C-alpha positions as CSV (number, residue, x, y, z in Angstrom):
1,M,94.0,85.5,106.4
2,S,95.8,83.3,109.8
3,S,93.2,85.7,110.3
4,D,91.7,85.2,111.4
5,K,88.2,84.8,111.6
6,S,88.0,83.3,108.2
7,G,91.7,82.7,108.2
8,R,91.9,84.8,105.1
9,A,95.4,85.3,103.8
10,S,97.1,86.3,100.6
11,A,100.2,84.3,100.2
12,P,103.4,86.2,99.5
13,R,105.3,85.7,96.3
14,R,108.5,83.7,96.2
15,P,111.7,85.8,96.3
16,G,114.6,85.2,94.0
17,A,113.4,86.2,90.5
18,A,115.5,88.6,88.5
19,A,114.4,92.2,88.6
20,D,113.6,92.3,84.9
21,A,111.9,88.9,84.8
22,G,108.4,90.2,85.5
23,P,106.5,89.6,88.8
24,P,108.1,87.1,91.2
25,A,106.6,83.7,91.0
26,Q,104.1,82.8,93.7
27,P,104.7,79.6,95.7
28,A,102.1,77.0,95.9
29,A,99.7,77.6,98.8
30,A,100.5,74.2,100.2
31,D,104.2,75.1,100.4
32,L,103.2,77.9,102.8
33,G,100.9,75.8,104.9
34,V,97.7,77.5,103.7
35,H,94.6,76.1,102.1
36,K,93.6,77.7,98.8
37,I,90.0,78.4,98.1
38,T,88.9,78.5,94.5
39,D,85.2,77.7,94.6
40,A,82.9,80.7,94.5
41,R,80.2,79.1,96.6
42,A,82.7,78.2,99.3
43,M,83.9,81.8,99.4
44,R,80.3,83.2,99.7
45,A,79.7,80.7,102.5
46,L,82.2,82.7,104.6
47,A,80.6,86.1,104.0
48,H,78.4,85.7,107.1
49,P,79.2,87.3,110.5
50,L,78.1,84.3,112.6
51,R,80.2,81.9,110.5
52,L,83.3,84.0,110.9
53,A,82.5,84.2,114.6
54,L,82.2,80.4,114.8
55,L,85.5,79.9,113.1
56,E,87.2,82.3,115.4
57,A,85.6,80.7,118.5
58,L,86.8,77.3,117.3
59,M,90.3,78.6,116.8
60,H,90.3,79.9,120.4
61,A,88.6,76.9,122.1
62,G,90.0,74.1,120.0
63,T,86.6,72.3,119.7
64,L,83.0,73.3,120.3
65,T,79.6,71.8,120.1
66,A,76.7,73.8,118.8
67,T,75.4,74.1,122.3
68,Q,78.7,75.5,123.6
69,A,79.0,77.9,120.7
70,S,75.5,79.2,121.3
71,E,76.5,80.0,124.9
72,L,79.6,81.9,123.8
73,L,78.0,83.8,120.9
74,G,74.5,84.4,122.2
75,E,72.8,82.5,119.4
76,S,70.4,79.6,119.6
77,P,71.9,76.1,119.5
78,A,69.8,75.4,116.3
79,N,71.2,78.4,114.5
80,C,74.8,77.5,115.5
81,A,74.3,73.9,114.4
82,F,72.9,75.1,111.0
83,H,75.9,77.3,110.4
84,L,78.4,74.7,111.6
85,R,76.9,72.2,109.1
86,T,77.2,74.9,106.4
87,L,80.9,75.4,107.2
88,A,81.4,71.6,107.2
89,K,79.7,71.4,103.8
90,Y,82.4,73.6,102.3
91,G,85.2,72.0,104.2
92,Y,86.0,74.7,106.8
93,V,85.2,72.6,109.8
94,V,85.1,68.8,110.6
95,E,83.7,66.7,113.4
96,A,86.1,66.2,116.2
97,G,84.6,62.9,117.2
98,G,82.1,61.9,119.9
99,G,78.7,63.2,120.6
100,K,75.6,63.4,118.5
101,G,73.4,66.1,117.1
102,R,74.0,69.5,118.7
103,E,76.4,67.9,121.2
104,R,78.9,66.7,118.7
105,P,82.1,68.7,118.8
106,W,83.6,70.4,115.8
107,R,87.0,71.7,115.0
108,R,88.5,73.8,112.2
109,A,89.8,71.9,109.2
110,H,92.4,74.5,108.2
111,G,94.5,77.1,109.9
112,T,95.2,79.7,107.2
113,L,93.2,80.1,104.0
114,Q,94.3,81.7,100.8
115,I,91.5,83.6,99.1
116,T,92.5,86.1,96.4
117,S,90.8,87.6,93.4
118,D,93.5,86.0,91.2
119,Q,91.2,83.2,90.0
120,E,90.7,81.3,86.7
121,D,86.9,81.2,87.3
122,P,85.5,84.8,86.8
123,S,82.7,84.0,89.3
124,A,85.3,83.0,91.9
125,A,87.2,86.2,91.3
126,V,84.0,88.2,91.9
127,A,83.2,86.2,95.0
128,A,86.7,86.7,96.3
129,D,86.4,90.5,95.9
130,E,83.1,90.5,97.7
131,L,84.4,88.4,100.5
132,G,87.5,90.5,100.7
133,Q,85.4,93.7,101.1
134,F,83.2,92.0,103.7
135,W,86.2,90.8,105.7
136,L,88.0,94.1,105.5
137,D,84.9,96.0,106.7
138,T,84.4,93.6,109.6
139,T,88.0,93.6,110.6
140,L,88.5,97.4,110.4
141,D,85.3,97.9,112.5
142,R,86.8,95.7,115.2
143,A,90.1,97.4,115.0
144,R,88.5,100.8,115.5
145,T,86.6,99.5,118.5
146,Y,89.6,97.9,120.3
147,L,92.2,100.5,119.4
148,S,90.0,103.2,120.8
149,R,89.9,101.3,124.1
150,D,93.6,101.1,124.7
151,R,93.3,102.6,128.2
152,S,91.1,99.7,129.2
153,W,93.7,97.1,128.2
154,P,95.3,95.1,131.1
155,P,98.2,97.2,132.6
156,E,100.9,94.8,131.4
157,W,99.7,95.3,127.8
158,Q,99.2,99.1,127.7
159,H,102.8,100.0,126.7
160,N,103.6,96.9,124.7
161,L,105.3,97.9,121.4
162,L,103.4,95.2,119.5
163,L,100.1,96.9,120.2
164,G,98.6,100.1,118.9
165,Q,98.9,101.9,115.6
166,N,102.2,101.8,113.7
167,E,102.6,103.4,110.3
168,T,105.5,103.8,107.9
169,I,106.1,104.2,104.2
170,L,108.6,101.9,102.5
171,Y,110.3,102.6,99.2
172,V,110.8,99.1,97.8
173,T,111.0,97.4,94.4
174,P,108.5,94.6,93.5
175,Q,111.3,92.1,94.3
176,E,112.1,93.6,97.6
177,A,108.4,93.7,98.5
178,A,108.1,90.0,97.7
179,E,111.0,89.1,99.9
180,L,109.7,91.3,102.7
181,A,106.2,89.7,102.4
182,M,107.7,86.2,102.7
183,E,109.7,87.2,105.8
184,V,106.6,88.8,107.5
185,F,104.4,85.8,106.6
186,R,106.9,83.4,108.2
187,L,107.3,85.7,111.3
188,F,103.5,85.9,111.8
189,R,103.3,82.1,111.7
190,R,105.8,81.8,114.6
191,F,103.1,80.9,117.1
192,E,100.8,79.1,114.6
193,D,100.8,75.9,116.6
194,R,98.9,77.6,119.4
195,E,95.9,78.1,117.2
196,D,93.2,75.4,117.8
197,H,95.4,74.1,120.7
198,P,94.7,75.8,124.0
199,E,96.9,73.3,125.8
200,R,100.0,74.7,123.9
201,R,99.5,78.3,125.1
202,P,101.7,79.4,128.0
203,A,100.1,81.0,131.0
204,G,99.4,84.7,130.4
205,A,99.1,84.3,126.6
206,M,96.8,86.9,125.2
207,P,95.0,86.5,121.8
208,I,96.4,89.4,119.7
209,E,95.0,90.3,116.3
210,S,97.7,91.7,114.1
211,L,96.3,93.4,111.0
212,L,99.0,94.1,108.4
213,L,97.7,96.5,105.6
214,S,100.0,97.3,102.8
215,Y,99.1,99.3,99.6
216,P,100.8,101.5,97.0
217,L,100.6,105.3,97.1
218,P,100.3,106.4,93.5
219,H,99.8,110.0,94.5
220,L,103.3,110.0,95.9
221,A,104.9,107.9,93.2
222,S,103.7,110.4,90.5
223,R,105.3,113.4,92.2
224,P,108.7,114.8,91.1
225,T,111.6,114.2,93.4
226,H,114.7,116.3,94.2
227,P,117.6,114.2,95.3
228,A,119.9,115.8,97.9
229,G,122.6,116.4,95.3
230,D,120.3,118.4,92.9
231,A,119.4,122.0,93.1
232,A,115.8,122.8,94.2
233,P,113.5,124.2,91.6
234,G,114.6,127.7,90.7
235,E,117.8,127.4,92.6
236,K,121.2,127.8,90.8
237,Q,123.9,125.2,91.2
238,P,127.0,126.7,93.0
239,G,130.0,127.6,90.9
């Protein structure tokens, strides 16, 4: 989830379980370098566009004061200060040291967050679903906006294979899906150390939002199949 704005992420399950042993075990969030959120109030605190924008701005800038954030986001310093304090209340941001009032700098407390509906507390499960829908709507709206403007991208990015729309259908078992998820998660974290640290980014680095959506297709899974060695319906086998 490093998302991204909220850093929302669903941690992949650990590979290695036997195929008939049920769903693969999920590793602890800390093992994956993510911070797991289980409090419903903390989840609902993220379901606000300005708070997501503040977290994203902090990820890019490293540190920001309420005044600096207001200049970037077009909000009043008082409004930014209020929402930064709210994010701090729930542990999403911390003071970076120095300054007072609206001139004190803030930084993100965590890179990647794990927020899933798999919660022991029913109210947290509901809050996670609500936040997930809010995040999905916000992210898909932005994806539509920027993907429709591909001709306005800088020339050096217009034909980059990383960008644009790529779609494929995979036929995998639950175990294979778990292993692939872990590989993708680790691959996506390759440049993690550049988040919150502008000084670590090489010249020419562009912030790229990579949105990976994976979901089952029950309408295909329920259809009959005709393997290559079988006769098509109504067709007689030779001989």
